[in-house]
LUMLUM-541551 format. One record per residue: residue in one letter; x, y, z of N, C-alpha, C in turn. Coordinates in nm, 3 decimals. Example, Ala and Ser with C-alpha at 12.3 -4.5 7.8 and 13.67 -1.06 7.14 Angstrom:
2
<A <1.319 -0.569 0.780> <1.230 -0.450 0.780> <1.320 -0.330 0.780>>,
<S <1.285 -0.225 0.708> <1.367 -0.106 0.714> <1.290 0.003 0.787>>,
This chain:
68
<M <0.085 -0.116 0.000> <0.000 0.000 0.000> <0.090 0.123 0.000>>,
<I <0.060 0.218 -0.082> <0.138 0.341 -0.093> <0.061 0.452 -0.023>>,
<R <0.129 0.525 0.066> <0.066 0.636 0.135> <0.143 0.763 0.103>>,
<N <0.071 0.871 0.082> <0.137 0.999 0.064> <0.135 1.075 0.195>>,
<H <0.185 1.194 0.197> <0.199 1.270 0.322> <0.065 1.306 0.387>>,
<S <-0.044 1.307 0.312> <-0.173 1.342 0.371> <-0.244 1.219 0.428>>,
<G <-0.186 1.099 0.414> <-0.246 0.979 0.470> <-0.346 0.911 0.379>>,
<L <-0.364 0.958 0.257> <-0.458 0.897 0.164> <-0.394 0.776 0.097>>,
<D <-0.472 0.674 0.077> <-0.423 0.555 0.008> <-0.425 0.579 -0.142>>,
<L <-0.307 0.572 -0.202> <-0.299 0.591 -0.347> <-0.351 0.467 -0.420>>,
<D <-0.349 0.352 -0.353> <-0.402 0.232 -0.416> <-0.550 0.249 -0.447>>,
<L <-0.623 0.309 -0.354> <-0.766 0.332 -0.374> <-0.789 0.421 -0.496>>,
<F <-0.710 0.524 -0.508> <-0.726 0.614 -0.623> <-0.688 0.546 -0.754>>,
<S <-0.588 0.458 -0.748> <-0.550 0.390 -0.873> <-0.662 0.299 -0.921>>,
<F <-0.738 0.237 -0.829> <-0.851 0.153 -0.871> <-0.965 0.239 -0.924>>,
<Q <-0.979 0.360 -0.876> <-1.083 0.448 -0.927> <-1.047 0.500 -1.065>>,
<V <-0.919 0.527 -1.085> <-0.875 0.578 -1.215> <-0.868 0.466 -1.317>>,
<H <-0.821 0.347 -1.276> <-0.807 0.232 -1.366> <-0.887 0.115 -1.312>>,
<P <-1.018 0.114 -1.333> <-1.101 0.005 -1.277> <-1.069 -0.132 -1.337>>,
<E <-1.003 -0.136 -1.450> <-0.970 -0.265 -1.512> <-0.865 -0.341 -1.430>>,
<Y <-0.797 -0.274 -1.339> <-0.696 -0.338 -1.254> <-0.755 -0.392 -1.124>>,
<R <-0.883 -0.370 -1.101> <-0.946 -0.424 -0.980> <-0.946 -0.576 -0.987>>,
<P <-0.931 -0.642 -0.871> <-0.936 -0.789 -0.872> <-1.072 -0.839 -0.919>>,
<K <-1.070 -0.939 -1.004> <-1.194 -0.997 -1.056> <-1.251 -1.094 -0.954>>,
<R <-1.383 -1.110 -0.957> <-1.448 -1.209 -0.871> <-1.412 -1.348 -0.922>>,
<P <-1.399 -1.444 -0.831> <-1.365 -1.579 -0.876> <-1.476 -1.638 -0.963>>,
<A <-1.437 -1.714 -1.062> <-1.534 -1.773 -1.154> <-1.619 -1.879 -1.083>>,
<N <-1.557 -1.955 -0.993> <-1.633 -2.057 -0.922> <-1.617 -2.035 -0.771>>,
<Q <-1.719 -2.069 -0.698> <-1.717 -2.052 -0.554> <-1.636 -2.164 -0.490>>,
<F <-1.572 -2.134 -0.376> <-1.492 -2.234 -0.306> <-1.581 -2.348 -0.257>>,
<V <-1.537 -2.472 -0.282> <-1.609 -2.591 -0.237> <-1.515 -2.667 -0.144>>,
<P <-1.551 -2.677 -0.014> <-1.461 -2.747 0.078> <-1.455 -2.897 0.044>>,
<R <-1.333 -2.951 0.047> <-1.313 -3.091 0.015> <-1.216 -3.153 0.114>>,
<L <-1.232 -3.282 0.135> <-1.143 -3.359 0.220> <-1.106 -3.484 0.143>>,
<Y <-0.979 -3.498 0.112> <-0.929 -3.608 0.030> <-1.003 -3.616 -0.104>>,
<G <-1.039 -3.502 -0.158> <-1.104 -3.497 -0.288> <-1.256 -3.510 -0.284>>,
<F <-1.312 -3.542 -0.167> <-1.457 -3.556 -0.155> <-1.518 -3.427 -0.104>>,
<K <-1.630 -3.388 -0.162> <-1.700 -3.269 -0.116> <-1.757 -3.294 0.024>>,
<I <-1.749 -3.192 0.108> <-1.802 -3.203 0.244> <-1.946 -3.154 0.242>>,
<H <-2.037 -3.236 0.292> <-2.178 -3.200 0.294> <-2.201 -3.083 0.388>>,
<H <-2.294 -2.995 0.354> <-2.317 -2.874 0.433> <-2.366 -2.905 0.574>>,
<L <-2.429 -3.020 0.595> <-2.476 -3.057 0.728> <-2.364 -3.115 0.816>>,
<A <-2.250 -3.146 0.756> <-2.141 -3.206 0.833> <-2.093 -3.113 0.943>>,
<Y <-2.091 -2.983 0.919> <-2.048 -2.888 1.021> <-2.145 -2.887 1.138>>,
<Q <-2.274 -2.890 1.108> <-2.375 -2.889 1.213> <-2.369 -3.018 1.296>>,
<I <-2.352 -3.130 1.230> <-2.343 -3.259 1.300> <-2.218 -3.262 1.388>>,
<Q <-2.108 -3.207 1.339> <-1.984 -3.204 1.416> <-1.998 -3.118 1.540>>,
<Q <-2.065 -3.003 1.529> <-2.086 -2.916 1.644> <-2.176 -2.982 1.748>>,
<Q <-2.281 -3.051 1.702> <-2.370 -3.121 1.795> <-2.296 -3.232 1.867>>,
<A <-2.212 -3.305 1.795> <-2.136 -3.414 1.857> <-2.038 -3.359 1.960>>,
<A <-1.975 -3.246 1.929> <-1.881 -3.185 2.024> <-1.953 -3.133 2.148>>,
<A <-2.074 -3.082 2.131> <-2.150 -3.031 2.245> <-2.196 -3.145 2.336>>,
<N <-2.222 -3.262 2.280> <-2.271 -3.376 2.358> <-2.159 -3.464 2.412>>,
<F <-2.034 -3.436 2.372> <-1.921 -3.519 2.412> <-1.883 -3.493 2.556>>,
<K <-1.864 -3.600 2.633> <-1.816 -3.589 2.769> <-1.681 -3.660 2.777>>,
<A <-1.580 -3.589 2.823> <-1.447 -3.647 2.834> <-1.446 -3.751 2.946>>,
<P <-1.377 -3.862 2.926> <-1.372 -3.964 3.031> <-1.299 -3.910 3.154>>,
<M <-1.347 -3.948 3.271> <-1.285 -3.904 3.396> <-1.155 -3.980 3.419>>,
<R <-1.054 -3.911 3.464> <-0.928 -3.977 3.500> <-0.940 -4.033 3.640>>,
<A <-0.872 -4.143 3.663> <-0.871 -4.202 3.796> <-0.792 -4.111 3.889>>,
<M <-0.845 -4.086 4.006> <-0.777 -4.002 4.103> <-0.661 -4.079 4.164>>,
<S <-0.546 -4.017 4.169> <-0.429 -4.077 4.229> <-0.396 -4.001 4.356>>,
<Y <-0.395 -4.070 4.467> <-0.372 -4.004 4.595> <-0.227 -4.009 4.641>>,
<N <-0.140 -4.075 4.563> <-0.001 -4.086 4.606> <0.089 -3.984 4.536>>,
<N <0.032 -3.889 4.464> <0.106 -3.781 4.395> <0.216 -3.831 4.305>>,
<G <0.193 -3.942 4.237> <0.289 -3.994 4.140> <0.397 -4.080 4.199>>,
<K <0.396 -4.102 4.330> <0.496 -4.189 4.393> <0.443 -4.331 4.399>>,
<R <0.535 -4.426 4.398> <0.494 -4.566 4.401> <0.467 -4.615 4.539>>,
């Protein structure tokens, strides 16, 4: 980013003067994949529900503070 002494972004002005240099929108929308397979849109919701219902196993209490 180029700034002049007044604090204005010259990049912004260059896009206004030359709109053909603006970044183009992607032709295709991003599709999440795992090992090449598309991830179903409900997978995120199912994962969040499973995480909310998950209970970590309790560790056995040790009263000897690690000594034998």
